[in-house]
N, C-alpha and C positions, 0 to 999 in steps of 0.2 A: 512782160507786157507793162507798159507805162500806165500811170494812173489816168492820164488823159485818154488813152486808148480804151482802157477798161470802162471809164465813165461814158465814153461815146458808144460803146457796145451796149451798155445798160440802157442808154437813151434810145438807141435804135430798136432794141428788143421791146422796151415798154411802148414806144410809139407804134411799132408794128402790131403789137398785141392789142393796143387800144383801137387801132383801125379795124381789126378783125372782129372784136367783140362788140364795139359800139358804132361801127361805121363812121367814126370820126375821121377827120382828115388831119394830116400833119400841118403844123403851122407853115404858112407860106415862107418862101426863102427870103423875101424882102424883110418881113418882120423878124424872122430868126436872125438874119444878118444884123439888123438893127439892135437886137438884144445882145448879140455877141459884142458889138461896140459898146453898148450900155454896160455890160459886165466888165469890160476892160476899164471903162471910166470909173465904175464903182470900186474896182480893185485898186486903181490908181489913187483915188481919194482915200480909201481905207488904209492902204499901206504907206503911200508916200506922204500923206498928210497926217492922218490920225495916229497910225501906229508909230511912225518915227518920232512924233512929238511926245506921245505917251511913253515911248522907250527912253527918251531923254529925261522925262520927269520921274518915271517910276522904276525903270529897269526892265529886264526881260520878261519874266512870266507875268508880272502884274500888268505890264503894258499890253500883253496879249488879251487879258481879261478886260481891261479898260477899253481898248479899241473895239473889241468884239461887242461889248455892251453898247457902245455908241453906235456901232453899225446896226445892231438889233433895234435900238431906239429909233433909228431912222426909218424902220419898217413898220412902226406903229401906225394905226391901231389894228392892223391885220394880225390876228393871233398866230396863224400858220406861218406867214412870212417872217414874223418876229422870231418865232422859235427856230425856223430854218436859218435865219440870218445869224442868230446867236451861235448855233452849232457850226455853221459854215464859217463865221467870223473867227471863232476859236481855232478852227483847223487852218484857215487861210493865213491868219496872223502868225501862228506857230510855224507854218511852212515858210512864210516870208522871213521870219526871225532867223530861221536856219539857213535858208538858201538865197535870199535877197533877189528873187526873180518874180516879176509881176505877170509875165505872159503866160506861163503854165497855169498860174492861179486863175487868171482871167478866162482861160479856156475851160478849166474845170468848173468855174463859176457859171459860165454860159451853158455848159452841158447840164449841170445840175438844175439851173433855173429853167431851161427848156423842158427838162424831164418833169419838174414840178408842174409847169404850165400844161403839159400834155396829160399828165396822170391824175391831177387833182381836179375835182369838179369846179366849174366856174362860179357856182353859187357860193362856194367857200372862198375862192381866190379873188373874186371881183376883178378879173383881168390882170391879176398880179399887181394891183395898185396899192399904194401906201398913202398915208396921210389923208387929206381931204378927198382925194380921188377915190379912196376905199369907201369912205362914208357916203359919197354921192353916187355910188354905183347903183 
């Protein structure tokens, strides 16, 4: 089973479980589709802009850490999103360094992001906003 299929199954199970226990509804398809596009754009910026330039400056493994740190910093001041972005950024940059493909990373990013949105309480996530939007929630 591929990583994307496994992540989708985890998302489906967590979403279904959340519906049963809390009577919450799944995010609507319009917003979920928008987030998939946003995840693709984030991966494009992270990999094609930050990682490739960091790789030219620092080399392989240091570039992974540098790009992931920049990606995490973009998610401040949300502590949960910043931690997830650092962990995800390390994974996604390393996978991009090895395989040079953005689309599977964007799909995994979208599935993980939607999973976080469905499973974490909104009082902590502030509608998954970062920056000034997080503070004004």
